[in-house]
C-alpha positions in Angstrom: 0.0 0.0 0.0 1.1 3.5 -0.7 0.9 6.3 1.9 -0.2 9.7 0.6 -0.4 13.0 2.4 -3.3 15.2 1.6 -3.6 18.9 2.1 -6.3 21.3 1.0 -5.6 24.5 -1.0 -3.3 26.9 0.7 -5.8 29.7 0.6 -7.9 28.0 3.2 -7.2 26.6 6.6 -6.1 23.0 5.8 -5.3 19.8 7.5 -2.7 17.2 6.6 -3.8 13.5 6.8 -1.9 10.4 5.9 -4.0 7.8 4.2 -3.4 4.2 3.0 -4.5 3.4 -0.5 -4.6 -0.1 -1.9 -2.2 -0.5 -4.9 -5.0 -1.1 -7.5 -6.8 2.1 -6.3 -3.5 4.0 -6.4 -2.9 2.9 -10.0 -6.4 3.7 -11.1 -6.5 7.2 -9.5 -3.0 7.9 -10.9 -4.2 7.1 -14.4 -7.3 9.3 -14.0 -5.2 12.2 -12.7 -2.8 11.8 -15.6 -5.7 11.9 -18.1 -6.8 15.2 -16.5 -3.3 16.5 -16.6 -2.9 16.9 -12.9 -0.9 15.0 -10.2 -2.5 12.4 -8.0 -2.4 14.6 -4.9 -4.3 17.4 -6.6 -6.8 14.9 -8.1 -7.6 13.3 -4.7 -8.0 16.8 -3.1 -10.5 17.7 -5.8 -12.4 14.5 -5.3 -12.7 15.1 -1.6 -13.6 18.8 -2.0 -16.4 17.9 -4.5 -17.7 15.2 -2.2 -17.8 17.6 0.7 -19.5 20.3 -1.4 -22.3 17.8 -2.2 -23.3 17.4 1.4 -26.3 19.6 2.2 -26.7 21.5 5.4 -29.7 19.4 6.5 -27.7 16.2 6.2 -24.8 17.7 8.3 -27.3 19.1 10.9 -29.0 15.6 11.2 -25.7 14.0 11.8 -24.6 16.6 14.4 -27.9 16.4 16.3 -27.7 12.6 16.5 -24.0 12.4 17.5 -23.6 15.7 19.5 -26.6 15.8 21.9 -25.0 18.7 23.9 -26.1 21.0 21.1 -29.7 20.3 21.9 -29.5 21.7 25.5 -30.5 25.3 25.7 -28.1 27.6 27.4 -29.1 29.4 30.6 -29.6 33.2 30.6 -26.4 33.5 32.6 -24.4 31.5 29.9 -26.0 33.5 27.2 -25.2 36.8 28.9 -21.5 35.7 29.5 -21.2 34.7 25.8 -22.6 38.0 24.6 -20.3 39.9 26.9 -17.2 38.0 25.9 -17.9 38.5 22.2 -19.2 42.1 22.4 -22.6 41.4 20.9 -26.1 42.5 21.7 -26.2 45.1 24.4 -22.4 44.7 25.0 -21.3 46.3 21.7 
């Protein structure tokens, strides 16, 4: 298996992640990238960016609600006031 490092475009905050790709997948993606005239790294980055762009907000929200239940708990007035004060919003502008 080949190990490839992936990094998003430099203009955005990016993350580096090592992934293992089976040899046959590596060869296939390399050929597809060559046909497009780009290197494999750039091709994989484009595939991931396109896949992420296809997710709609409702799908993301459903996932977060089911996996992050703390987001369903309403904040108290004190917590809300502290947040607004810290960030200079509302009456604390």
